[in-house]
N, CA, C and O atoms as a GROMACS GRO file, in nm:
protein
  528
    1MET      N    1   5.921  -4.780   2.724
    1MET     CA    2   5.889  -4.903   2.656
    1MET      C    3   5.791  -4.872   2.542
    1MET      O    4   5.699  -4.792   2.559
    2THR      N    5   5.813  -4.935   2.428
    2THR     CA    6   5.724  -4.921   2.314
    2THR      C    7   5.653  -5.053   2.292
    2THR      O    8   5.715  -5.159   2.289
    3VAL      N    9   5.521  -5.046   2.276
    3VAL     CA   10   5.438  -5.165   2.263
    3VAL      C   11   5.347  -5.149   2.142
    3VAL      O   12   5.286  -5.043   2.123
    4PHE      N   13   5.338  -5.253   2.062
    4PHE     CA   14   5.243  -5.254   1.951
    4PHE      C   15   5.108  -5.301   2.004
    4PHE      O   16   5.101  -5.400   2.077
    5VAL      N   17   5.001  -5.230   1.969
    5VAL     CA   18   4.867  -5.262   2.018
    5VAL      C   19   4.785  -5.322   1.905
    5VAL      O   20   4.768  -5.261   1.800
    6ASP      N   21   4.733  -5.442   1.929
    6ASP     CA   22   4.657  -5.518   1.830
    6ASP      C   23   4.506  -5.504   1.853
    6ASP      O   24   4.460  -5.469   1.961
    7THR      N   25   4.432  -5.534   1.748
    7THR     CA   26   4.286  -5.534   1.755
    7THR      C   27   4.236  -5.624   1.868
    7THR      O   28   4.142  -5.588   1.939
    8SER      N   29   4.298  -5.739   1.884
    8SER     CA   30   4.251  -5.833   1.986
    8SER      C   31   4.251  -5.770   2.125
    8SER      O   32   4.163  -5.800   2.206
    9ALA      N   33   4.347  -5.686   2.153
    9ALA     CA   34   4.354  -5.618   2.284
    9ALA      C   35   4.256  -5.502   2.291
    9ALA      O   36   4.186  -5.485   2.390
   10LEU      N   37   4.253  -5.422   2.185
   10LEU     CA   38   4.162  -5.307   2.184
   10LEU      C   39   4.017  -5.350   2.195
   10LEU      O   40   3.940  -5.291   2.271
   11TYR      N   41   3.981  -5.453   2.120
   11TYR     CA   42   3.842  -5.499   2.124
   11TYR      C   43   3.808  -5.561   2.260
   11TYR      O   44   3.702  -5.536   2.316
   12ALA      N   45   3.900  -5.642   2.313
   12ALA     CA   46   3.875  -5.704   2.444
   12ALA      C   47   3.851  -5.598   2.551
   12ALA      O   48   3.763  -5.615   2.636
   13ALA      N   49   3.927  -5.490   2.546
   13ALA     CA   50   3.909  -5.383   2.645
   13ALA      C   51   3.776  -5.312   2.627
   13ALA      O   52   3.718  -5.263   2.724
   14ALA      N   53   3.728  -5.305   2.504
   14ALA     CA   54   3.603  -5.232   2.476
   14ALA      C   55   3.478  -5.313   2.508
   14ALA      O   56   3.373  -5.256   2.538
   15ASP      N   57   3.488  -5.445   2.501
   15ASP     CA   58   3.372  -5.531   2.517
   15ASP      C   59   3.371  -5.594   2.656
   15ASP      O   60   3.445  -5.688   2.683
   16GLY      N   61   3.286  -5.542   2.742
   16GLY     CA   62   3.276  -5.592   2.879
   16GLY      C   63   3.237  -5.739   2.887
   16GLY      O   64   3.259  -5.801   2.991
   17ASN      N   65   3.181  -5.795   2.782
   17ASN     CA   66   3.142  -5.936   2.781
   17ASN      C   67   3.254  -6.027   2.728
   17ASN      O   68   3.241  -6.150   2.731
   18ASP      N   69   3.361  -5.969   2.679
   18ASP     CA   70   3.472  -6.048   2.627
   18ASP      C   71   3.544  -6.115   2.744
   18ASP      O   72   3.568  -6.052   2.847
   19SER      N   73   3.579  -6.242   2.728
   19SER     CA   74   3.644  -6.316   2.838
   19SER      C   75   3.778  -6.255   2.879
   19SER      O   76   3.824  -6.277   2.992
   20ALA      N   77   3.841  -6.180   2.790
   20ALA     CA   78   3.971  -6.120   2.820
   20ALA      C   79   3.959  -5.974   2.864
   20ALA      O   80   4.060  -5.907   2.883
   21CYS      N   81   3.839  -5.924   2.881
   21CYS     CA   82   3.819  -5.781   2.911
   21CYS      C   83   3.896  -5.734   3.034
   21CYS      O   84   3.967  -5.634   3.028
   22ARG      N   85   3.883  -5.803   3.145
   22ARG     CA   86   3.950  -5.760   3.268
   22ARG      C   87   4.101  -5.752   3.251
   22ARG      O   88   4.164  -5.655   3.293
   23ARG      N   89   4.158  -5.855   3.190
   23ARG     CA   90   4.303  -5.855   3.167
   23ARG      C   91   4.344  -5.745   3.071
   23ARG      O   92   4.449  -5.683   3.088
   24ALA      N   93   4.260  -5.719   2.970
   24ALA     CA   94   4.291  -5.614   2.873
   24ALA      C   95   4.288  -5.477   2.939
   24ALA      O   96   4.377  -5.395   2.917
   25VAL      N   97   4.187  -5.450   3.019
   25VAL     CA   98   4.175  -5.320   3.086
   25VAL      C   99   4.289  -5.302   3.186
   25VAL      O  100   4.346  -5.193   3.196
   26ALA      N  101   4.323  -5.407   3.260
   26ALA     CA  102   4.434  -5.398   3.357
   26ALA      C  103   4.566  -5.371   3.285
   26ALA      O  104   4.647  -5.290   3.330
   27THR      N  105   4.589  -5.440   3.174
   27THR     CA  106   4.713  -5.420   3.098
   27THR      C  107   4.717  -5.280   3.039
   27THR      O  108   4.821  -5.214   3.045
   28TRP      N  109   4.606  -5.235   2.983
   28TRP     CA  110   4.595  -5.099   2.926
   28TRP      C  111   4.630  -4.996   3.034
   28TRP      O  112   4.708  -4.905   3.009
   29THR      N  113   4.572  -5.012   3.152
   29THR     CA  114   4.597  -4.920   3.263
   29THR      C  115   4.745  -4.920   3.303
   29THR      O  116   4.804  -4.815   3.323
   30ASP      N  117   4.803  -5.039   3.313
   30ASP     CA  118   4.946  -5.051   3.347
   30ASP      C  119   5.033  -4.981   3.243
   30ASP      O  120   5.126  -4.909   3.278
   31LEU      N  121   5.002  -5.002   3.115
   31LEU     CA  122   5.082  -4.939   3.010
   31LEU      C  123   5.073  -4.787   3.016
   31LEU      O  124   5.173  -4.718   2.998
   32LEU      N  125   4.954  -4.736   3.042
   32LEU     CA  126   4.939  -4.590   3.054
   32LEU      C  127   5.014  -4.536   3.174
   32LEU      O  128   5.076  -4.430   3.167
   33GLU      N  129   5.009  -4.610   3.286
   33GLU     CA  130   5.081  -4.567   3.407
   33GLU      C  131   5.233  -4.568   3.386
   33GLU      O  132   5.305  -4.489   3.446
   34GLN      N  133   5.280  -4.659   3.300
   34GLN     CA  134   5.423  -4.669   3.269
   34GLN      C  135   5.466  -4.569   3.160
   34GLN      O  136   5.583  -4.564   3.122
   35ASN      N  137   5.370  -4.491   3.112
   35ASN     CA  138   5.396  -4.398   3.001
   35ASN      C  139   5.456  -4.469   2.880
   35ASN      O  140   5.544  -4.415   2.812
   36ALA      N  141   5.408  -4.590   2.854
   36ALA     CA  142   5.455  -4.667   2.737
   36ALA      C  143   5.411  -4.596   2.610
   36ALA      O  144   5.306  -4.532   2.606
   37THR      N  145   5.492  -4.606   2.508
   37THR     CA  146   5.455  -4.557   2.376
   37THR      C  147   5.373  -4.668   2.311
   37THR      O  148   5.422  -4.779   2.292
   38LEU      N  149   5.249  -4.636   2.277
   38LEU     CA  150   5.156  -4.735   2.224
   38LEU      C  151   5.140  -4.713   2.074
   38LEU      O  152   5.084  -4.613   2.030
   39VAL      N  153   5.191  -4.807   1.998
   39VAL     CA  154   5.194  -4.796   1.852
   39VAL      C  155   5.095  -4.894   1.790
   39VAL      O  156   5.080  -5.006   1.837
   40THR      N  157   5.028  -4.850   1.686
   40THR     CA  158   4.940  -4.937   1.609
   40THR      C  159   4.941  -4.888   1.465
   40THR      O  160   5.011  -4.792   1.432
   41THR      N  161   4.864  -4.953   1.380
   41THR     CA  162   4.853  -4.908   1.241
   41THR      C  163   4.711  -4.859   1.214
   41THR      O  164   4.618  -4.889   1.289
   42ASN      N  165   4.697  -4.786   1.106
   42ASN     CA  166   4.562  -4.744   1.068
   42ASN      C  167   4.476  -4.865   1.031
   42ASN      O  168   4.354  -4.858   1.043
   43TYR      N  169   4.537  -4.974   0.987
   43TYR     CA  170   4.460  -5.095   0.956
   43TYR      C  171   4.402  -5.156   1.084
   43TYR      O  172   4.288  -5.204   1.084
   44ILE      N  173   4.479  -5.155   1.192
   44ILE     CA  174   4.428  -5.202   1.321
   44ILE      C  175   4.312  -5.115   1.367
   44ILE      O  176   4.211  -5.166   1.415
   45LEU      N  177   4.326  -4.984   1.351
   45LEU     CA  178   4.217  -4.893   1.391
   45LEU      C  179   4.092  -4.918   1.309
   45LEU      O  180   3.981  -4.915   1.362
   46LEU      N  181   4.108  -4.941   1.180
   46LEU     CA  182   3.993  -4.970   1.094
   46LEU      C  183   3.927  -5.101   1.134
   46LEU      O  184   3.805  -5.109   1.145
   47GLU      N  185   4.008  -5.204   1.155
   47GLU     CA  186   3.956  -5.335   1.194
   47GLU      C  187   3.882  -5.327   1.327
   47GLU      O  188   3.773  -5.382   1.342
   48THR      N  189   3.943  -5.259   1.424
   48THR     CA  190   3.882  -5.244   1.557
   48THR      C  191   3.753  -5.164   1.548
   48THR      O  192   3.652  -5.199   1.609
   49SER      N  193   3.756  -5.056   1.473
   49SER     CA  194   3.636  -4.971   1.458
   49SER      C  195   3.521  -5.050   1.398
   49SER      O  196   3.407  -5.039   1.443
   50ALA      N  197   3.550  -5.130   1.296
   50ALA     CA  198   3.445  -5.209   1.232
   50ALA      C  199   3.384  -5.309   1.330
   50ALA      O  200   3.262  -5.326   1.335
   51LEU      N  201   3.469  -5.375   1.409
   51LEU     CA  202   3.419  -5.471   1.508
   51LEU      C  203   3.334  -5.403   1.615
   51LEU      O  204   3.226  -5.450   1.649
   52ILE      N  205   3.384  -5.292   1.667
   52ILE     CA  206   3.310  -5.221   1.772
   52ILE      C  207   3.176  -5.172   1.718
   52ILE      O  208   3.074  -5.191   1.783
   53GLN      N  209   3.176  -5.111   1.602
   53GLN     CA  210   3.051  -5.060   1.546
   53GLN      C  211   2.951  -5.174   1.524
   53GLN      O  212   2.834  -5.162   1.560
   54HIS      N  213   2.997  -5.283   1.465
   54HIS     CA  214   2.908  -5.394   1.432
   54HIS      C  215   2.857  -5.466   1.556
   54HIS      O  216   2.739  -5.499   1.565
   55ARG      N  217   2.946  -5.491   1.652
   55ARG     CA  218   2.909  -5.572   1.768
   55ARG      C  219   2.860  -5.493   1.889
   55ARG      O  220   2.778  -5.542   1.966
   56LEU      N  221   2.911  -5.369   1.906
   56LEU     CA  222   2.881  -5.294   2.028
   56LEU      C  223   2.802  -5.166   2.004
   56LEU      O  224   2.743  -5.113   2.098
   57GLY      N  225   2.801  -5.116   1.882
   57GLY     CA  226   2.721  -4.998   1.850
   57GLY      C  227   2.801  -4.870   1.834
   57GLY      O  228   2.920  -4.863   1.864
   58LEU      N  229   2.729  -4.769   1.786
   58LEU     CA  230   2.792  -4.640   1.755
   58LEU      C  231   2.840  -4.564   1.878
   58LEU      O  232   2.941  -4.494   1.873
   59ALA      N  233   2.768  -4.576   1.988
   59ALA     CA  234   2.810  -4.504   2.110
   59ALA      C  235   2.946  -4.555   2.157
   59ALA      O  236   3.031  -4.475   2.196
   60ARG      N  237   2.967  -4.687   2.152
   60ARG     CA  238   3.096  -4.743   2.192
   60ARG      C  239   3.205  -4.705   2.093
   60ARG      O  240   3.320  -4.683   2.131
   61LEU      N  241   3.168  -4.698   1.964
   61LEU     CA  242   3.264  -4.655   1.863
   61LEU      C  243   3.308  -4.512   1.888
   61LEU      O  244   3.426  -4.480   1.878
   62GLN      N  245   3.213  -4.426   1.920
   62GLN     CA  246   3.245  -4.286   1.950
   62GLN      C  247   3.338  -4.278   2.071
   62GLN      O  248   3.435  -4.202   2.070
   63ALA      N  249   3.309  -4.355   2.175
   63ALA     CA  250   3.393  -4.356   2.295
   63ALA      C  251   3.534  -4.403   2.261
   63ALA      O  252   3.633  -4.348   2.310
   64PHE      N  253   3.545  -4.505   2.176
   64PHE     CA  254   3.675  -4.556   2.133
   64PHE      C  255   3.756  -4.445   2.065
   64PHE      O  256   3.873  -4.424   2.096
   65HIS      N  257   3.691  -4.375   1.974
   65HIS     CA  258   3.763  -4.271   1.899
   65HIS      C  259   3.796  -4.149   1.986
   65HIS      O  260   3.895  -4.081   1.961
   66GLN      N  261   3.715  -4.120   2.084
   66GLN     CA  262   3.742  -4.006   2.172
   66GLN      C  263   3.842  -4.039   2.282
   66GLN      O  264   3.927  -3.956   2.316
   67ASP      N  265   3.833  -4.159   2.338
   67ASP     CA  266   3.910  -4.192   2.457
   67ASP      C  267   4.039  -4.270   2.430
   67ASP      O  268   4.138  -4.253   2.500
   68VAL      N  269   4.038  -4.356   2.329
   68VAL     CA  270   4.151  -4.446   2.305
   68VAL      C  271   4.239  -4.396   2.191
   68VAL      O  272   4.361  -4.389   2.205
   69PHE      N  273   4.180  -4.363   2.081
   69PHE     CA  274   4.254  -4.321   1.962
   69PHE      C  275   4.360  -4.216   1.992
   69PHE      O  276   4.473  -4.228   1.943
   70PRO      N  277   4.330  -4.112   2.071
   70PRO     CA  278   4.432  -4.008   2.097
   70PRO      C  279   4.555  -4.059   2.173
   70PRO      O  280   4.659  -3.992   2.174
   71LEU      N  281   4.546  -4.174   2.236
   71LEU     CA  282   4.656  -4.228   2.315
   71LEU      C  283   4.752  -4.315   2.233
   71LEU      O  284   4.854  -4.362   2.283
   72LEU      N  285   4.716  -4.335   2.106
   72LEU     CA  286   4.794  -4.424   2.021
   72LEU      C  287   4.877  -4.347   1.919
   72LEU      O  288   4.834  -4.245   1.866
   73SER      N  289   4.996  -4.397   1.894
   73SER     CA  290   5.080  -4.346   1.787
   73SER      C  291   5.050  -4.433   1.665
   73SER      O  292   5.072  -4.554   1.669
   74VAL      N  293   5.001  -4.372   1.558
   74VAL     CA  294   4.954  -4.448   1.443
   74VAL      C  295   5.058  -4.449   1.331
   74VAL      O  296   5.103  -4.344   1.285
   75GLU      N  297   5.095  -4.568   1.289
   75GLU     CA  298   5.180  -4.588   1.173
   75GLU      C  299   5.087  -4.611   1.054
   75GLU      O  300   5.009  -4.706   1.054
   76TRP      N  301   5.095  -4.526   0.955
   76TRP     CA  302   5.008  -4.537   0.838
   76TRP      C  303   5.067  -4.635   0.740
   76TRP      O  304   5.185  -4.627   0.706
   77VAL      N  305   4.986  -4.728   0.694
   77VAL     CA  306   5.030  -4.833   0.602
   77VAL      C  307   5.048  -4.772   0.463
   77VAL      O  308   4.955  -4.717   0.404
   78THR      N  309   5.169  -4.784   0.413
   78THR     CA  310   5.202  -4.734   0.279
   78THR      C  311   5.162  -4.839   0.175
   78THR      O  312   5.140  -4.955   0.209
   79PRO      N  313   5.154  -4.799   0.049
   79PRO     CA  314   5.127  -4.898  -0.055
   79PRO      C  315   5.229  -5.013  -0.056
   79PRO      O  316   5.191  -5.128  -0.077
   80ASP      N  317   5.356  -4.983  -0.034
   80ASP     CA  318   5.459  -5.088  -0.032
   80ASP      C  319   5.437  -5.183   0.086
   80ASP      O  320   5.449  -5.305   0.070
   81ARG      N  321   5.406  -5.129   0.203
   81ARG     CA  322   5.383  -5.214   0.321
   81ARG      C  323   5.258  -5.299   0.300
   81ARG      O  324   5.255  -5.416   0.339
   82HIS      N  325   5.157  -5.241   0.238
   82HIS     CA  326   5.034  -5.317   0.208
   82HIS      C  327   5.066  -5.434   0.114
   82HIS      O  328   5.027  -5.548   0.140
   83ARG      N  329   5.137  -5.405   0.008
   83ARG     CA  330   5.174  -5.506  -0.091
   83ARG      C  331   5.256  -5.619  -0.025
   83ARG      O  332   5.232  -5.737  -0.050
   84SER      N  333   5.350  -5.582   0.060
   84SER     CA  334   5.431  -5.682   0.130
   84SER      C  335   5.347  -5.767   0.224
   84SER      O  336   5.369  -5.888   0.237
   85GLY      N  337   5.250  -5.704   0.290
   85GLY     CA  338   5.160  -5.778   0.380
   85GLY      C  339   5.075  -5.878   0.305
   85GLY      O  340   5.054  -5.990   0.352
   86VAL      N  341   5.025  -5.838   0.189
   86VAL     CA  342   4.946  -5.929   0.107
   86VAL      C  343   5.033  -6.046   0.061
   86VAL      O  344   4.991  -6.162   0.066
   87GLU      N  345   5.153  -6.016   0.016
   87GLU     CA  346   5.245  -6.121  -0.030
   87GLU      C  347   5.278  -6.218   0.084
   87GLU      O  348   5.280  -6.339   0.063
   88ALA      N  349   5.303  -6.166   0.202
   88ALA     CA  350   5.334  -6.251   0.317
   88ALA      C  351   5.216  -6.340   0.352
   88ALA      O  352   5.233  -6.457   0.387
   89THR      N  353   5.096  -6.286   0.344
   89THR     CA  354   4.976  -6.364   0.374
   89THR      C  355   4.961  -6.478   0.273
   89THR      O  356   4.937  -6.593   0.311
   90LEU      N  357   4.976  -6.446   0.147
   90LEU     CA  358   4.960  -6.548   0.043
   90LEU      C  359   5.071  -6.653   0.049
   90LEU      O  360   5.046  -6.772   0.027
   91THR      N  361   5.192  -6.610   0.080
   91THR     CA  362   5.305  -6.701   0.091
   91THR      C  363   5.289  -6.796   0.209
   91THR      O  364   5.327  -6.913   0.202
   92SER      N  365   5.232  -6.745   0.318
   92SER     CA  366   5.216  -6.828   0.439
   92SER      C  367   5.118  -6.942   0.415
   92SER      O  368   5.128  -7.047   0.479
   93ALA      N  369   5.023  -6.921   0.323
   93ALA     CA  370   4.922  -7.023   0.292
   93ALA      C  371   4.848  -7.069   0.417
   93ALA      O  372   4.811  -7.186   0.430
   94ARG      N  373   4.826  -6.975   0.509
   94ARG     CA  374   4.753  -7.004   0.633
   94ARG      C  375   4.627  -6.920   0.635
   94ARG      O  376   4.633  -6.797   0.644
   95ARG      N  377   4.515  -6.984   0.628
   95ARG     CA  378   4.387  -6.914   0.618
   95ARG      C  379   4.362  -6.820   0.736
   95ARG      O  380   4.302  -6.714   0.720
   96GLN      N  381   4.405  -6.859   0.854
   96GLN     CA  382   4.379  -6.779   0.974
   96GLN      C  383   4.474  -6.661   0.993
   96GLN      O  384   4.452  -6.579   1.082
   97LEU      N  385   4.577  -6.651   0.912
   97LEU     CA  386   4.672  -6.541   0.922
   97LEU      C  387   4.630  -6.432   0.824
   97LEU      O  388   4.636  -6.451   0.702
   98SER      N  389   4.587  -6.318   0.877
   98SER     CA  390   4.529  -6.214   0.792
   98SER      C  391   4.634  -6.117   0.738
   98SER      O  392   4.748  -6.112   0.785
   99VAL      N  393   4.592  -6.041   0.639
   99VAL     CA  394   4.677  -5.935   0.584
   99VAL      C  395   4.710  -5.835   0.696
   99VAL      O  396   4.824  -5.788   0.706
  100VAL      N  397   4.612  -5.803   0.778
  100VAL     CA  398   4.635  -5.708   0.888
  100VAL      C  399   4.741  -5.764   0.983
  100VAL      O  400   4.828  -5.690   1.029
  101ASP      N  401   4.734  -5.893   1.013
  101ASP     CA  402   4.836  -5.956   1.098
  101ASP      C  403   4.975  -5.940   1.036
  101ASP      O  404   5.068  -5.896   1.102
  102CYS      N  405   4.988  -5.977   0.910
  102CYS     CA  406   5.119  -5.973   0.844
  102CYS      C  407   5.174  -5.831   0.837
  102CYS      O  408   5.294  -5.810   0.853
  103ILE      N  409   5.087  -5.734   0.814
  103ILE     CA  410   5.131  -5.594   0.813
  103ILE      C  411   5.174  -5.552   0.954
  103ILE      O  412   5.270  -5.476   0.970
  104SER      N  413   5.103  -5.599   1.054
  104SER     CA  414   5.141  -5.568   1.193
  104SER      C  415   5.280  -5.622   1.224
  104SER      O  416   5.363  -5.552   1.281
  105PHE      N  417   5.306  -5.748   1.186
  105PHE     CA  418   5.438  -5.808   1.211
  105PHE      C  419   5.547  -5.729   1.139
  105PHE      O  420   5.652  -5.700   1.195
  106GLN      N  421   5.520  -5.696   1.015
  106GLN     CA  422   5.618  -5.621   0.936
  106GLN      C  423   5.645  -5.484   0.998
  106GLN      O  424   5.760  -5.441   1.007
  107THR      N  425   5.540  -5.417   1.042
  107THR     CA  426   5.554  -5.286   1.105
  107THR      C  427   5.638  -5.297   1.232
  107THR      O  428   5.726  -5.215   1.256
  108MET      N  429   5.610  -5.398   1.314
  108MET     CA  430   5.685  -5.416   1.437
  108MET      C  431   5.833  -5.439   1.407
  108MET      O  432   5.920  -5.380   1.472
  109ARG      N  433   5.861  -5.522   1.309
  109ARG     CA  434   6.001  -5.549   1.274
  109ARG      C  435   6.071  -5.423   1.223
  109ARG      O  436   6.184  -5.394   1.261
  110GLU      N  437   6.002  -5.350   1.136
  110GLU     CA  438   6.062  -5.227   1.081
  110GLU      C  439   6.090  -5.124   1.189
  110GLU      O  440   6.189  -5.052   1.181
  111LEU      N  441   6.004  -5.117   1.290
  111LEU     CA  442   6.020  -5.018   1.397
  111LEU      C  443   6.101  -5.072   1.515
  111LEU      O  444   6.127  -4.998   1.610
  112GLY      N  445   6.140  -5.198   1.510
  112GLY     CA  446   6.217  -5.256   1.620
  112GLY      C  447   6.134  -5.277   1.746
  112GLY      O  448   6.188  -5.270   1.856
  113ILE      N  449   6.006  -5.303   1.731
  113ILE     CA  450   5.918  -5.326   1.845
  113ILE      C  451   5.912  -5.477   1.870
  113ILE      O  452   5.886  -5.555   1.778
  114HIS      N  453   5.936  -5.518   1.995
  114HIS     CA  454   5.943  -5.660   2.028
  114HIS      C  455   5.826  -5.708   2.113
  114HIS      O  456   5.809  -5.828   2.134
  115THR      N  457   5.744  -5.615   2.161
  115THR     CA  458   5.634  -5.650   2.250
  115THR      C  459   5.501  -5.607   2.190
  115THR      O  460   5.488  -5.496   2.139
  116ALA      N  461   5.404  -5.697   2.197
  116ALA     CA  462   5.270  -5.668   2.147
  116ALA      C  463   5.169  -5.683   2.261
  116ALA      O  464   5.174  -5.779   2.338
  117PHE      N  465   5.078  -5.588   2.271
  117PHE     CA  466   4.962  -5.601   2.358
  117PHE      C  467   4.858  -5.669   2.270
  117PHE      O  468   4.789  -5.604   2.192
  118ALA      N  469   4.849  -5.801   2.285
  118ALA     CA  470   4.766  -5.880   2.194
  118ALA      C  471   4.724  -6.011   2.260
  118ALA      O  472   4.797  -6.069   2.340
  119PHE      N  473   4.606  -6.055   2.224
  119PHE     CA  474   4.557  -6.187   2.264
  119PHE      C  475   4.563  -6.283   2.146
  119PHE      O  476   4.531  -6.401   2.160
  120ASP      N  477   4.604  -6.235   2.032
  120ASP     CA  478   4.618  -6.313   1.909
  120ASP      C  479   4.749  -6.392   1.918
  120ASP      O  480   4.857  -6.334   1.927
  121THR      N  481   4.739  -6.525   1.915
  121THR     CA  482   4.857  -6.611   1.931
  121THR      C  483   4.956  -6.600   1.815
  121THR      O  484   5.070  -6.643   1.828
  122HIS      N  485   4.913  -6.544   1.704
  122HIS     CA  486   5.004  -6.530   1.589
  122HIS      C  487   5.125  -6.443   1.623
  122HIS      O  488   5.233  -6.464   1.567
  123PHE      N  489   5.109  -6.347   1.712
  123PHE     CA  490   5.221  -6.261   1.749
  123PHE      C  491   5.330  -6.344   1.817
  123PHE      O  492   5.448  -6.330   1.786
  124ARG      N  493   5.291  -6.430   1.909
  124ARG     CA  494   5.388  -6.515   1.979
  124ARG      C  495   5.452  -6.613   1.880
  124ARG      O  496   5.572  -6.638   1.887
  125GLN      N  497   5.372  -6.667   1.789
  125GLN     CA  498   5.426  -6.759   1.688
  125GLN      C  499   5.529  -6.690   1.598
  125GLN      O  500   5.619  -6.756   1.546
  126GLN      N  501   5.517  -6.559   1.581
  126GLN     CA  502   5.612  -6.484   1.500
  126GLN      C  503   5.734  -6.438   1.580
  126GLN      O  504   5.822  -6.370   1.527
  127GLY      N  505   5.740  -6.476   1.707
  127GLY     CA  506   5.858  -6.448   1.789
  127GLY      C  507   5.850  -6.322   1.873
  127GLY      O  508   5.950  -6.280   1.930
  128PHE      N  509   5.732  -6.262   1.881
  128PHE     CA  510   5.716  -6.142   1.961
  128PHE      C  511   5.673  -6.178   2.104
  128PHE      O  512   5.608  -6.281   2.127
  129ARG      N  513   5.710  -6.093   2.196
  129ARG     CA  514   5.665  -6.106   2.335
  129ARG      C  515   5.525  -6.048   2.342
  129ARG      O  516   5.500  -5.940   2.290
  130CYS      N  517   5.433  -6.119   2.406
  130CYS     CA  518   5.296  -6.069   2.417
  130CYS      C  519   5.263  -6.038   2.563
  130CYS      O  520   5.302  -6.110   2.654
  131ILE      N  521   5.190  -5.929   2.581
  131ILE     CA  522   5.135  -5.896   2.711
  131ILE      C  523   4.985  -5.882   2.694
  131ILE      O  524   4.944  -5.836   2.588
  132PRO      N  525   4.903  -5.917   2.786
  132PRO     CA  526   4.939  -5.974   2.917
  132PRO      C  527   4.987  -6.117   2.903
  132PRO      O  528   5.021  -6.180   3.003
   0.00000   0.00000   0.00000
């Protein structure tokens, strides 16, 4: 099984005070036990890193990069994919839908990924299956 991993899931698993932390850690563990292919983008890693550093500190950021990053297959955002994500964001005219979200949806569609490990409701609104 191939699963796209979103910032909302990565951050929830990293922050013990996050209301979704337990579900995120349990889902992460299940995915690893199933040997799922975990795909994300470099934009998700950047977004997650910034949140962890700002909210949880450098020690947690280091742990994220040592323990989690190696388990992910990273799709690097090309200039064309970036441009398309910006266009999709502007076309949607929805303030809460970010460029990173639109690039994530585009990446999932291009790779044929139908399941997202995400707590962000935008994935479900775009027709993807979300876990947990």
